[in-house]
N, C-alpha and C positions, 0 to 999 in steps of 0.2 A: 504493500500499499504505499502511495506517495502523498506525503503531507507537506504543505507549504505554508509558512508563516509570512505575513506582510507587516513590517512595523517600520515607523519612520526613522528611528535612529537607535543605535545600541552604544552610543558614546557615553551617556550619563549613567552613573550608578543609581538608578531608580527601581522602585519595587516592581513595576510593569516590566521593565527591561530584564530584571533578574528572574522573575517567574517564567517569563517566555523562554529564556535561555535554558533554565533548569528543566522546564518541560520538554523542550526540544531535545536536550541531551538524553533525557530519560526515554523519550519516544524511540531515539535513534539507537542508544546502547541497550536498553533493557527490552523494548518490544521489538526492536529489529526492523522498524519501518524506515523507508527512504524519506528523509527529512531535508528540506530546503528552507532558507530564511532569505526572503528579499528585504533588503534595507533600502529605503527610499532616499533619505536625506542625510546620510552619514557621511562625514568628510572622508575623502578618499584615503588620506593618510592617517586618520585617527584610529587608535586601537579599540577593540571591542571591550566593554566594560567588565565583563565577566567571562570566565573560561568557557570556551565552546568546543564541543566534541569535533575531533577530526573527521568523523563520519558525516557531518552535516555540510551540506553544500551552501555556500554563503555568496549571495549576489548583492553587491553594493552598487546602487545605481548612481550614488554621489550627486543627486540633484540638489542645487543650492537654493532650497525652497525659501529660506528665511532672508536671502539677500534682497528680496523685494522691499524690505522694510528700510533699507538704507536710502531709498529714493523718496522724494515728495511727490504729491499728486500734480499732474496726472500720470507722470512716467510710472508711478507705483502700480497703478491700475493695469497699464499695458504690460509691465514686467510681470505681474501675477498671473495675467492671462497666458503669457508665454510659457511661465514656469508650470502652471497648471496643465497646459496642453502637453508639455514634455513629460510630466509626471504620469499623466494617463497613458500616453504612448509607450513609455519605456516600462511602466509597470505591467501594462498588457503584454508586451513582448516577452517579458521575463517569465510571466506566468505561462503563456502558450508554449514557450520553450521547455519549461519544467514538465508541463501537462499533469498537474497533481490530480489525485482523486478528491482530496479535501483541501480547501483554501480558508485560512484563518486570518482575520484582521481585527484590529481595535477599533472601537466605534468613534472615536473623536479626533481621527486624522484621516480625511479623505476616504471614508468606507464606501462612499458612493461610486468611487472609482472602482473599488473592487467588485461590488455587486453587479456593475455594468459589463464587467469583463466577459466577452462571449466565450466560455470555456465549459468543459463537461464537469468540472469540480463542484462538489457541494460546497457551500460557502457558510462559514460559521463567523458570527461576530462575537468576540470575546471580551466581555466587559470587566474591566479591572477597577475603575474608579466608581465612588457611589453615584448613582443616577440622580439622586435627589439633589445633590450638590450641583451637578452639570446642568440640570434641566430647570431648577427653580431658583437658585441662589441669586441670579442676576435681577430678579424681580426686587430683591431687597435693596439691590444698588441703583434701582431706577431704570435699568436697561430693558424695559419691558418688550419693546418692539424687536430688538435683538433676540430676546428670549423666546418670543412667540416664533420667530423664524427657526430658531434652534430646536424647539420642541417639534415643529413640522418637519424639520430636516431629520431629526433623530428617528421619529416615528416612520418616516418613509424608508429609512435604512433598515430598521428592524423588520418591516413588513416584506421587504424584498430578500432578506437573508434566509437561508434554509434553516438555520438554528441560531438562537441567541443563547450564549452561555453566560450567566451571572453567578455572582458569588454567594448570594443568600436569598431565602425564599421571599423576604420583604420586597425585593427588587422586581417582583413579578408585577406589582401594580402599575409599574411604568412600561410594560411590555405586553399590553393588551393586544396590539396589532401584530405581534410576532407570530410566524407560522408554527414554531416550536420553541419552547423555552426549556433549558435544562439548568439545574442548580448544581454547580460543581464548585466547591470552595477551593482556596489555595492551600498549599502546604509549605512547610519549612524544611529545607534539607540540612539545617544547622546540626552539626554533630554535638552532642551534649557530653562533655567530660566531667562535669561537676554540677550537682544539684545544690539549690540554695538550702541553708540550714534554717532560714528565717530568723536568725539571731542577730544579724547585723543591723544596727539602727540607721537604716538607710532605705530611702524611697527613690525608685528610679523612673525616669521618663525618657522615651527614645523616639526620635523622629525628626523630620524637616522642621526648621523653625519658620514656618509659614502661618498666615492667618487661620487656615482651615483646621490646624492642629489645637488651637485654643490654648496656647501656652500663657496667655495673659490670664486666663481663667485659673490655671493651675497655680501660677505664682500668687494670685490673690488668695486662693485656698490655703496655700502654704503659709501665707502671712497669718491666717487664723491658727494653723496647726502648730506652728513653731512657737507660739506664745505658751502653749500647753505642754509641749515637748521640745525644749530647746536643745536637748541631746541628740535629736534625730536630724538627719541631713537629707536634703533633696539633691539629687544629681541628675541633670539633663544632658542627654547625648544626642547631638544633631547640629547641623549647620543650615544656614538659610538666610533669607531677606530680612528677617526680623531680629537678627542677633544682636545688633547694636541697641535697638529699641528696648528689647527685653532685659538686656544687661543694664541699660540706664534706669529702667523701671525698678529694678531690683535695688540698684544703688540709691536711687532718689528717695525710695520709701523705706530704706534701711531694713529690709527683709532678710533675716539671718539664716545662716545655715543653708544656703542654696548656690550651686555652682553649675555654670553653663560650660561644658567641657569641649564642645565641638564634636567631630565624628571620632568614634572609638575604633581602632584597629582590631580589638578583640572584645566584641560586645558580649559574646557568650560569657566570658569571665565577669563582665560587669553585671549582667543578670544573676550569676551565681553568687555574687558578693552583695546581693540586695535582698531585702525581705518583702517589699511591696512594689507593685508597678502601677503607676497612675496614668490614666489616658483621659484627656479632657477635650477630645476632637469635636468640631461641630458636625462633621460627617465622616464616615468611615465605610468603604466598600467591604473590605476584609482587612482586619488589622493584624498584620504579621508580628507587630510588636507584642500584642496580647498573646498569640499563639506561642511565640518564642519565650516569652516570660513564663508562661504556663509549661512549656516543655521543661524549664529549669526549675519547676516547682515554686515559682514566685506567684503568690496571689495577686489578682488584679482588681482594681477599682476603676470604673469607667462610667462616663456620662452615657445613658442610654439614647445616643444619638442615632439618626438614620445612617446606615442601617446594620452596620457590622458587629459592633461589640456583643448584641443579644444573640448572634448567631454563634458565638463561641463560648462566652461565660454563662455557666449555669448559676443564676443569681442565688446568693446565700449558700452556695455549695463550694464553689472554687473561687469566688470573689464576689464583687457587688456592683450591681448595675444602679445608678443613681439617676433620678428624674432629670432630664436635660435641663441644664441651667441653674439648677439648685445648688449653688456653691456651698451654702451652709450645711446641707445634708451630706454633701461630698466630704467636707471637713470633718463632720461628725463620725461618719463611717471610716474615714481614714484614721481618726484618733481611736476609734473602737478597735481597729486592727493593730495599731500601734500598742494599745494597752494590753491586748490579749494575745500572748505568745502562743498558747495552746490553740486558739482559733486559727492563727496564721498556719500553723503546722497541719491543722485539719484541712484548711483550704489548700495548702500546698500538695498534700497527698491527692486530693481530688483533682487538682490542676493537672498533675501528671497523667492521671487516667483519662481525663478529658481531652488532652492534647493528643492521645493516641488515636482519636477518631479522625485526626487530619494528618495521619502518617502518609508519607509520600506514595507508598504502594497502594494504600486504600484510595487515594484521590486519583492517581493516575490509572487505577483500575477502572474508574469511572469514565475517564477519557477514552480508554481503550474500547469500552463497551459503546460509547457514543459513535466513535469512528466506525466500528464494525456495523452498527445499525444504519449507517449512512451508505 
C-alpha cells in the first residue's frame, strides 16, 4: 500500500510536524507500507526538524510561499496568485508521479489543492489543531467577515474529503458535513527512563509561550498558590512570542518561585523531577504535554477547555479538570494536590495506567485499520 503525506514544511520543531514524522516512520518501518512525504514550502537547504526513516521517499518542492509577504499591494496579490498556481501545479505533479493509494493532508494549509487533485487516491484530512480555536476565535477579535469565509472554506474541504480524522470526540460537532469522521488520538513515542516520585516541591508547565496556551492565567494562579506554599516552585519550559511579556509580568508583580526556562533538551527528566503538571490553555486539540506528564506518573490539572484535556484526563482519578476560566478553583485544587502527598501518589499510579490507552501500537493499529478499510 502506498501512503503519501502532504505538509507545508518540516523545518520547525512543532507538534504537528513531529507527529506526522513519527507516524510516517512507524507506517514505513513497522507496517511495511510504501510512504512518501511531499513538503511544499520547505527551504531547499534547511534540515528536517526530526529524524526521518531512510525508507521514506521525501519530495521537497521548495516553493517560496511566504515570499509574497515582502511585497506591498498590488504586487503582493499578483505574487500570491503566481505562487498558488505553482503550488497547485507542482503538488499535483508530485502526487501523480507517486500514485498513492491514500493521500493525507492537514486542513489549514491549502487542503483545497489536495482534494482537487485528479487521482485515484482516497483523501484524508488529518486535523491536529483544535477546531474551535481555528473556526471561532476570530469572532472574539472582531474579524467576523474573515471568519465566516473561513468556516465556509473549511466545511467545503471536509465535505470533499473521503475521511476526516480528528483527535477527540468533541470535534465531531464541527464536522457535520464530512462524509466520514474517525477519532484517532495522538501518541507519544517518548521513552520513559524514570517516573516521578511526586515528592519534589515542583509544578511544571510545558509548551509554546503563545496566547493560546494561557500562561498569563497560570502566572496569576501561581500568585495565589505561592502565598500559601512559598516552598513550592513553578517551572515553565518553552519559548515563544510572549517570553518577554510574561517575564516582565512576573517581575513587575513580584510573583515568587517561578522560572521561565526556555526549551529543555531533556524534557523527560524535567517531568520526572516534578510532582504536578499544570495546563491553562484556552484551546487544545490533543495535549501531548498532558499525555507525556501522565506517562511519567505526574498528576495533571487543566482547564476544561475545548476540546483536548477532557479526552485524556479522567477527572478526580488521575488529575483535575477545572471549569474553564475559574482561576480561584484552579488555585484551590492545585493547593489540594500540594497539601496531599498521598493523593498525588494515587493520581500518579492512575495516570500511568491511563496513559497506556495512548500507546503508539494501540494508536497506529487504528490507523492501520483505517487504511485497510479504504
